N, C-alpha and C positions, 0 to 999 in steps of 0.2 A: 460585554467585551471579553472578560476572562473566561466565561463559559464557552464561548465560541472557539477560543484558542485551544482549550482542552479538547473540544469536539474535533477540531481539525487534526490535532495530534493523534487522537484515537483513530480517526479515519485513515491517517497515514499508516499507523501500525497495522490496521486491518488490511490495507492494500498490500503492504509488504508481506504479511503472512499469506495472503491469497496468492501473490506472485510465487512465493517459495513452494507452496503446496501445488500450484499449477505446474511449475517446473518439474517437480518430483513425480507427478502423476499424469502428465500430458499425453494425449489430449484428455481433457476432463470436462464433464458437464456440470451444470448448475446444481443438480440434485446431489451428485457425489461431493462436490465442493462444500455444499451446505452440510452434508453429513460429517465430513472430515473436520470442518472448522467449527461445527456446532453453532452455525449461524442460520437465521431464517433465509429462505430462498430469495426474498425480495432484496435483502441487503447484499447477497452474493451477486444478484443480477445488476444492481446499481453499481457495485464496485467493478464488476467486469466491464460494464459500459464505460465507466470513467477510465479504467486502465486501457481499454481499447482506443478511446479518444486520445490518450497520451502516447499511443503507439507501443505499449508494453505487452499487450495481449492481442492475439489474433484469433478471431472466431473461425472455426472450421466445422465441417459437417460432423466430425467426430467429437467436437468439444473445443474448449479453449486451449491454446498453446501459447507459450511465451514467444515474443518476437525476438529479432536479432538485437534489439536495444536492451534486452534484459541484463546481459553481462555488464554493459557500460553503466546502467542505472545502479546495479548492485555494487559496482566498484566505486561509483561516485557518492553513494549513500552515506558512508561513514564521514566523509568530509562535510557533506551537507549537515548532518546531525551535529558534528563538532561546531559548525558555524552557528547553529541554533543554540547550542549550549553556551557558546561565547556571548551571544546576544542576551540570553537570559541572565547570565552572570553580570554583564554590564548593566542591565536594568536593575538587578538586585543590588549591586554596589552603589548605584546612583540613588536608590531608595534608602538603603541601610547605611551607606557610607557617610 
């Protein structure tokens, strides 16, 4: 259970990093994203697929671009992360308190 939580957080970090690099270099292909991020192509492909399903990435003939939902996602992200931190702190105080 704990390992899965860590894996999900790492996946979120990877997706956010990928979104930022895509925004800065759009349109961008899998090979270039892989080179910039230092990630294997299969991980880049998987993340792009998930980000496209979430409506954050658009696949174009020239490569991936961010969608019009990017700005809202990035604006909402700090609040989401604060909520996660609050939940972790509540769990911690319940265990250690």
